[in-house]
VOGU-3710 file (C-alpha; in Angstrom, 3 decimals, decimal comma):
1> xxxxxxxxxx> -12,173/20,398/-49,365  -9,062/18,394/-50,278  -7,921/15,213/-48,648  -4,354/15,940/-47,625  -2,030/13,724/-49,617  0,545/13,222/-46,858  0,205/10,804/-43,959  0,847/12,159/-40,469  3,139/9,718/-38,686  4,445/11,794/-35,793
11> xxxxxxxxxx> 2,365/11,459/-32,592  4,264/14,413/-31,115  3,331/16,800/-33,913  1,799/20,023/-32,602  -1,469/19,484/-34,489  -1,839/15,995/-33,031  -0,984/17,146/-29,515  -3,716/19,785/-29,654  -6,315/17,260/-30,795  -5,228/14,855/-28,065
21> xxxxxxxxxx> -5,550/17,684/-25,518  -9,281/17,924/-26,280  -9,893/15,096/-23,804  -9,476/17,847/-21,171  -12,401/20,175/-20,493  -9,975/23,033/-19,866  -8,372/22,566/-23,298  -11,730/22,238/-25,020  -12,707/25,623/-23,615  -9,304/27,115/-24,464
31> xxxxxxxxxx> -9,218/25,863/-28,064  -12,968/26,133/-28,698  -13,016/22,609/-30,138  -14,186/19,133/-29,145  -13,758/15,605/-30,513  -16,298/13,281/-32,088  -14,974/9,719/-31,920  -16,009/6,667/-33,917  -17,921/5,987/-37,148  -21,460/6,158/-35,710
41> xxxxxxxxxx> -21,087/9,527/-34,008  -19,125/10,990/-36,942  -21,729/9,721/-39,422  -24,556/11,494/-37,567  -22,535/14,676/-37,189  -21,844/14,767/-40,935  -25,476/13,989/-41,733  -27,089/16,477/-39,314  -24,478/19,077/-38,297  -21,740/19,114/-40,979
51> xxxxxxxxxx> -21,199/22,857/-40,521  -19,640/22,332/-37,073  -16,879/19,983/-38,311  -13,544/21,495/-39,306  -11,197/18,522/-39,524  -11,473/14,785/-39,955  -8,637/12,481/-38,878  -8,727/9,119/-40,630  -6,499/6,173/-39,825  -5,097/4,494/-42,919
61> xxxxxxxxxx> -3,803/1,000/-43,488  -0,102/0,482/-43,054  1,570/-0,060/-46,448  -0,117/-2,128/-49,096  -0,773/0,610/-51,643  1,124/0,890/-54,894  3,366/3,874/-55,505  1,269/6,957/-56,223  -1,918/5,312/-54,947  -3,794/7,147/-52,220
71> xxxxxxxxxx> -3,775/5,563/-48,751  -6,935/3,652/-47,843  -8,894/4,022/-44,596  -9,157/1,043/-42,249  -12,678/0,038/-43,293  -15,253/0,644/-45,999  -17,457/2,387/-43,418  -14,733/4,931/-42,629  -13,925/5,269/-46,328  -17,566/6,135/-47,036
81> xxxxxxxxxx> -17,585/8,759/-44,282  -14,429/10,283/-45,695  -16,114/10,519/-49,098  -19,301/12,011/-47,569  -17,261/14,691/-45,820  -16,065/16,072/-49,148  -19,467/17,607/-49,820  -18,717/20,060/-46,989  -15,819/22,274/-45,902  -14,060/19,505/-43,998
91> xxxxxxxxxx> -10,317/18,909/-44,168  -9,296/15,243/-44,097  -5,979/14,227/-42,557  -4,677/10,688/-42,965  -2,820/9,373/-39,930  -1,023/6,198/-38,926  -2,148/3,837/-36,187  0,249/5,246/-33,605  -0,927/8,783/-34,297  -4,573/7,763/-33,976
101> xxxxxxxxxx> -3,773/6,071/-30,668  -2,435/9,402/-29,426  -5,606/11,162/-30,562  -8,061/8,589/-29,241  -8,130/4,973/-28,082  -11,850/4,762/-28,979  -11,746/6,085/-32,527  -12,373/2,915/-34,551  -10,400/4,653/-37,277  -11,994/8,090/-37,408
111> xxxxxxxxxx> -12,187/11,262/-35,293  -13,794/14,591/-36,179  -12,807/17,894/-34,576  -15,747/20,271/-34,252  -16,573/23,815/-33,163  -17,519/23,948/-29,499  -19,349/27,281/-29,652  -21,598/26,033/-32,455  -22,951/23,337/-30,115  -23,927/25,786/-27,389
121> xxxxxxxxxx> -27,694/26,294/-27,361  -29,664/29,087/-25,682  -33,156/28,368/-24,385  -34,686/31,146/-26,480  -33,334/29,450/-29,608  -35,284/26,238/-28,906  -38,831/26,503/-30,278  -41,177/24,199/-28,374  -44,439/23,171/-29,989  -47,703/22,570/-28,172
131> xxxxxxxxxx> -47,443/19,535/-25,907  -43,626/19,428/-26,115  -41,651/17,022/-23,936  -38,382/18,017/-22,272  -36,065/15,545/-20,523  -34,087/17,194/-17,721  -31,307/15,730/-15,586  -30,150/17,276/-12,304  -26,469/16,898/-11,433  -25,892/13,933/-13,760
141> xxxxxxxxxx> -22,202/13,136/-13,343  -21,341/9,947/-15,203  -20,459/10,647/-18,870  -21,660/7,233/-20,027  -25,031/7,800/-18,361  -25,228/11,300/-19,794  -24,728/10,096/-23,359  -27,190/7,239/-22,846  -29,989/9,478/-21,544  -29,512/11,885/-24,459
151> xxxxxxxxxx> -29,929/8,889/-26,762  -33,022/7,719/-24,837  -34,596/11,178/-25,021  -33,889/11,345/-28,751  -35,405/7,896/-29,340  -38,508/8,892/-27,371  -38,991/11,972/-29,545  -38,266/14,543/-26,850  -37,983/18,122/-28,023  -34,990/19,049/-25,853
161> xxxxxxxxxx> -32,664/17,780/-23,129  -31,557/19,955/-20,221  -28,565/19,303/-17,956  -29,415/21,077/-14,717  -26,936/22,384/-12,153  -23,469/20,812/-11,692  -23,422/18,157/-14,435  -20,776/16,431/-16,514  -19,623/18,436/-19,545  -22,004/17,737/-22,440
171> xxxxxxxxxx> -19,036/17,665/-24,853  -16,936/15,242/-22,817  -15,709/12,676/-25,404  -17,454/9,799/-23,586  -20,747/11,702/-23,509  -20,475/12,387/-27,233  -19,579/8,751/-27,951  -22,258/7,286/-25,659  -24,975/9,388/-27,283  -24,212/7,502/-30,546
181> xxxxxxxxxx> -24,980/10,593/-32,591  -28,140/11,689/-30,752  -26,280/14,756/-29,521  -26,515/16,041/-33,101  -30,264/15,353/-33,403  -31,688/17,124/-30,360  -30,845/20,403/-28,588  -29,056/19,920/-25,264  -29,192/22,896/-22,907  -27,331/23,558/-19,672
191> xxxxxxxxxx> -28,878/25,610/-16,862  -28,681/26,214/-13,140  -31,578/24,928/-11,038  -32,949/28,453/-10,730  -32,699/29,064/-14,485  -34,447/25,767/-15,187  -37,373/26,572/-12,902  -37,679/30,070/-14,396  -37,495/28,745/-17,952  -40,151/26,046/-17,430
201> xxxxxxxxxx> -42,407/28,668/-15,886  -41,862/30,996/-18,849  -42,928/28,297/-21,326  -45,843/27,235/-19,064  -44,472/23,721/-18,734  -45,514/21,310/-16,015  -42,403/20,073/-14,161  -42,730/16,412/-13,197  -40,058/14,827/-11,022  -39,133/11,191/-11,531
211> xxxxxxxxxx> -38,786/10,083/-7,918  -39,461/6,827/-6,080  -41,131/8,354/-3,024  -41,948/12,031/-3,512  -42,598/14,095/-0,375  -44,452/13,404/2,839  -48,037/14,387/2,121  -47,260/14,495/-1,628  -46,224/10,937/-2,519  -45,097/10,041/-6,014
221> xxxxxxxxxx> -47,922/8,955/-8,286  -47,373/5,748/-10,306  -46,723/6,719/-13,921  -49,632/4,650/-15,387  -52,044/6,434/-13,031  -50,652/9,822/-14,030  -51,237/8,997/-17,687  -54,714/7,534/-17,081  -55,804/10,734/-15,365  -55,251/12,562/-18,630
231> xxxxxxxxxx> -52,445/14,759/-17,346  -50,694/14,453/-20,724  -53,257/16,504/-22,611  -51,063/17,181/-25,638  -51,321/20,919/-25,012  -49,241/21,827/-21,965  -45,491/21,157/-22,305  -44,008/18,681/-19,830  -40,499/18,715/-18,368  -39,595/15,405/-16,730
241> xxxxxxxxxx> -36,833/15,941/-14,197  -34,504/13,092/-13,172  -32,103/13,220/-10,239  -28,458/12,458/-9,626  -27,397/8,819/-10,130  -26,592/8,241/-6,447  -28,746/10,743/-4,560  -31,803/11,338/-6,691  -33,538/14,697/-6,231  -33,268/16,658/-2,975
251> xxxxxxxxxx> -36,329/17,722/-1,025  -35,653/21,367/-1,914  -36,272/20,589/-5,598  -39,178/18,197/-5,019  -40,951/21,075/-3,267  -40,690/23,180/-6,430  -42,075/20,696/-8,974  -45,729/20,303/-9,941  -45,875/16,545/-9,433  -43,703/13,528/-8,665
261> xxxxxxxxxx> -44,207/10,260/-10,509  -42,627/6,841/-10,059  -42,196/3,768/-12,227  -44,039/0,886/-10,550  -41,989/-2,184/-9,616  -43,730/-5,468/-10,435  -40,913/-7,680/-9,213  -38,637/-7,575/-6,180  -36,232/-4,866/-7,412  -36,290/-1,770/-5,227
271> xxxxxxxxxx> -35,392/0,662/-7,998  -33,879/1,142/-11,453  -30,732/2,969/-12,471  -30,962/6,410/-14,025  -30,519/5,449/-17,676  -33,100/2,641/-17,461  -35,579/4,839/-15,604  -35,228/7,604/-18,167  -35,688/5,226/-21,098  -38,797/3,580/-19,592
281> xxxxxxxxxx> -40,488/6,778/-18,460  -39,808/8,797/-21,603  -40,864/5,970/-23,921  -44,000/5,285/-21,891  -44,963/8,949/-22,173  -44,180/8,966/-25,903  -46,181/5,782/-26,588  -49,174/6,993/-24,592  -49,162/10,261/-26,527  -49,037/8,447/-29,868
291> xxxx> -51,842/6,075/-28,855  -54,022/9,073/-27,946  -53,591/10,450/-31,484  -54,698/7,214/-33,174
//
């Protein structure tokens, strides 16, 4: 698709206002679009999900080009992404600094506008192989945490991520940015608690809660012990369920899971935050599974 020759310099232009409005969940739903901010996230979207991108907004350098010469993006990285986008049906719009500031204060010179509906994933569309690992998060609210745990699950080779119950919007700009592109590598589903429990049952997955204490009479098992007992047999799928950042998992959910496991503390710290816990547990599970195959 062509790179538009003109440079948009009016922050109040209707097109720019609508892109800026995508910071609001209500507007994202209304327009059916969401923003991908920054070179890293845009690079991964172009590489893995180019079909979802409709428009690319690129900040260009102020002045400096000779008459008739095309405006240049702010950096060689952004310039390369602009060139890569031309292999797909992506419109490129050059904008000035003040216009980009209206669109996003975290753009680092580039913002993509993508199709919201194309990112929605249904559980039946996610094929899970034997021994699959699912990372699930109940009522995760902080967008930075949400993006970070998607990235951790991706790095650990998880087959899917599930946001359970009342969670932050998966396509919140900060979630997208904090995932550093992992959102475009791994399916991210959203379900109610009831739907999640029904789905895991339908795929014969063992649901394992990440919880410090577990229940009275059913205390949490230290993760190394769980692994040593051979629970990760490489056949039955596992869904590891993490709780809300402040409150963890309620007793009503702990009663429904198959097992609770905890990360042992070898120092004086009482606990770990959600993102750290998810990264440690998911990577430990992934490494143990890979060692078993060697």
